[in-house]
C-alpha positions in Angstrom: -13.6 24.5 -13.3 -16.7 22.8 -12.0 -20.1 23.2 -13.6 -21.4 24.9 -10.4 -19.9 28.0 -8.8 -16.9 27.4 -6.6 -17.0 29.4 -3.4 -14.0 31.7 -3.2 -12.2 32.0 0.2 -13.2 35.6 0.6 -16.9 34.5 0.6 -16.4 31.6 2.9 -18.7 31.2 5.9 -17.0 30.0 9.1 -18.0 26.4 8.2 -16.5 26.7 4.7 -13.4 28.4 6.0 -12.9 25.4 8.4 -13.2 23.1 5.4 -10.7 25.0 3.4 -8.3 25.4 6.4 -8.3 21.6 6.8 -7.3 21.2 3.2 -4.5 23.8 3.5 -3.2 22.0 6.6 -3.3 18.4 5.2 -2.8 19.0 1.4 -1.2 22.5 1.2 -4.0 23.7 -1.1 -7.8 23.8 -1.3 -9.0 20.7 -3.1 -11.5 21.1 -6.0 -13.9 18.8 -4.2 -13.9 21.1 -1.2 -14.8 24.0 -3.5 -18.0 22.3 -4.6 -18.9 20.8 -1.2 -18.6 24.4 0.1 -22.3 24.8 -1.1 -23.2 22.3 1.7 -20.3 21.9 4.1 -22.5 20.0 6.6 -22.8 17.3 3.9 -19.1 17.0 3.7 -18.7 16.9 7.4 -21.3 14.1 7.6 -19.4 12.3 4.8 -16.2 12.5 6.8 -17.9 11.0 9.8 -19.3 8.2 7.7 -16.0 7.3 6.0 -14.2 7.6 9.3 -16.6 5.0 10.8 -16.2 2.7 7.9 -12.4 2.9 7.9 -12.0 2.5 11.7 -12.5 -1.2 11.6 -10.7 -2.0 8.3 -7.1 -2.8 7.4 -5.8 0.3 5.6 -4.6 -1.5 2.5 -7.9 -3.4 2.1 -9.8 -0.1 2.4 -7.7 1.5 -0.3 -7.9 -1.5 -2.7 -11.6 -1.7 -2.4 -11.9 2.0 -2.9 -9.8 1.8 -6.1 -11.9 -1.1 -7.4 -15.1 0.9 -7.0 -13.6 4.1 -8.3 -12.3 2.4 -11.3 -15.6 0.9 -12.3 -17.2 4.3 -11.7 -14.6 5.9 -14.0 -13.7 8.4 -11.2 -10.2 9.8 -12.0 -10.4 12.0 -9.0 -10.9 9.2 -6.5 -8.4 6.9 -8.3 -5.7 9.6 -8.2 -6.5 10.6 -4.6 -6.5 7.1 -3.2 -3.6 6.0 -5.3 -1.6 8.9 -3.9 -2.6 7.9 -0.4 -1.4 4.3 -1.0 2.0 5.6 -2.1 2.3 8.1 0.7 1.5 5.5 3.3 3.8 2.9 1.7 0.9 0.5 1.1 2.1 -0.1 -2.4 4.9 0.7 -4.9 4.5 2.8 -8.0 4.9 -0.2 -10.2 2.3 -2.3 -8.3 -0.1 0.7 -8.2 0.2 1.1 -12.0 -0.4 -2.6 -12.5 -3.4 -2.6 -10.1 -5.0 0.3 -12.0 -4.5 -1.3 -15.4 -5.6 -4.8 -14.4 -5.7 -5.8 -10.7 -6.3 -9.4 -11.7 -2.7 -9.6 -13.1 -1.0 -7.3 -10.6 0.5 -9.9 -8.3 -2.2 -9.4 -5.6 -3.2 -12.2 -3.3 -6.2 -14.3 -4.3 -8.2 -12.7 -1.4 -7.3 -9.2 -2.6 -8.4 -10.0 -6.2 -11.7 -11.5 -4.9 -12.6 -8.5 -2.8 -11.8 -6.1 -5.6 -14.0 -8.0 -8.0 -16.7 -8.0 -5.4 -16.3 -4.3 -4.8 -16.7 -3.7 -8.6 -19.9 -5.6 -8.5 -21.2 -3.6 -5.6 -20.4 -0.3 -7.4 -22.1 -1.3 -10.7 -24.5 -4.2 -10.3 -25.2 -4.7 -6.6 -28.7 -6.1 -7.5 -26.9 -9.0 -9.2 -24.9 -10.1 -6.2 -25.8 -13.6 -5.0 -25.2 -15.6 -1.9 -22.5 -17.5 -3.9 -20.6 -14.2 -4.3 -20.6 -13.7 -0.6 -19.7 -17.3 0.1 -16.7 -16.9 -2.3 -15.3 -14.2 0.0 -15.9 -16.4 3.1 -13.7 -19.1 1.4 -10.9 -16.5 1.3 -11.2 -16.2 5.1 -13.2 -13.0 5.2 -15.7 -12.7 8.1 -19.2 -11.4 7.5 -18.2 -8.2 9.2 -15.3 -7.8 6.8 -17.6 -8.5 3.9 -20.0 -5.8 5.1 -17.1 -3.4 5.4 -16.2 -4.0 1.7 -19.9 -3.4 0.8 -20.2 -0.1 2.6 -16.7 1.1 1.4 -17.7 0.5 -2.3 -21.2 1.9 -1.7 -19.9 5.0 -0.1 -17.5 5.6 -3.0 -20.5 5.7 -5.3 -21.8 8.7 -3.4 -18.5 10.7 -3.5 -17.4 9.8 -7.0 -20.8 10.4 -8.6 -21.1 13.7 -6.7 -17.8 15.0 -8.0 -18.3 13.9 -11.6 -21.9 15.2 -11.7 -20.9 18.7 -10.9 -17.8 18.6 -13.0 -15.1 18.7 -10.3 -11.8 18.2 -12.0 -9.0 16.2 -10.3 -6.6 18.7 -8.7 -3.6 19.7 -10.9 -1.4 18.8 -8.0 -1.8 15.2 -9.0 0.5 16.0 -11.9 3.3 15.5 -9.3 2.7 11.7 -9.5 4.8 9.6 -11.8 3.5 10.0 -15.3 2.9 6.3 -15.9 1.0 5.9 -12.6 -1.0 9.1 -13.2 -2.0 8.0 -16.6 -3.1 4.6 -15.3 -5.2 6.2 -12.6 -6.9 8.7 -14.9 -9.8 6.6 -15.9 -12.4 9.3 -16.5 -12.4 13.0 -16.2 -9.0 14.5 -17.0 -7.0 16.5 -14.6 -7.5 20.3 -14.1 -5.3 22.3 -16.4 -2.4 24.2 -14.8 -3.4 27.7 -13.7 
C-alpha cells in the first residue's frame, strides 16, 4: 500500500476511470502507479505525452537500456521491473542477458556503445552537474550524434521524475511482477520490495 490514499474504482472520476481502463486493457490489472497518479490524472497524461515524444525518435532497445541504467542508480525497483519486463516481452533481450545487465551491465556482453551510454545515463540520474564536455565527446566517439546524446539525457532525466514520484509516495511494485523468472526478478529489485500478494 502506498503512503497516500489510493483512489478506488468506485470513486474514480471520468479521467481516473480512463486511466484505470487503459491499465486494464494493456496490463490486465490496475497498476499501483496509476492508483497514486489518480490524485492528479492530468499529470500522468502529461507524463505520457512527454515520454511518447522522447521515445518517438529513439531505438527501442536504447531507450530501455538507458531507462534501466537511470532506474538502477535511483534504486527504483518499480521502474527496473517494469522496463525489464518490457524488454523481455518485446524480445529486446533474453532473461539471462537482462539478469546480467541488472547485476553489472559493464560485464553483460553489451556493445561498447551500449556500456558507454548506460554509464552516461547513470551520471545524468545522479550527478548531472559533474558531466563534462569530455563525457559527451566520449559518446560521440561511439558514433552517437548530438541528437542521440540529447535523447539519452532526456530519457534519464525523465526517469528521475517518475521513479522518485513513485518511491516518495510509497508505491510498491505490482505483485504481478512475481510472474518474472525469480533470478531476473531478484536482480531487478534494487530498492523497494514488491507488493505482497493480496
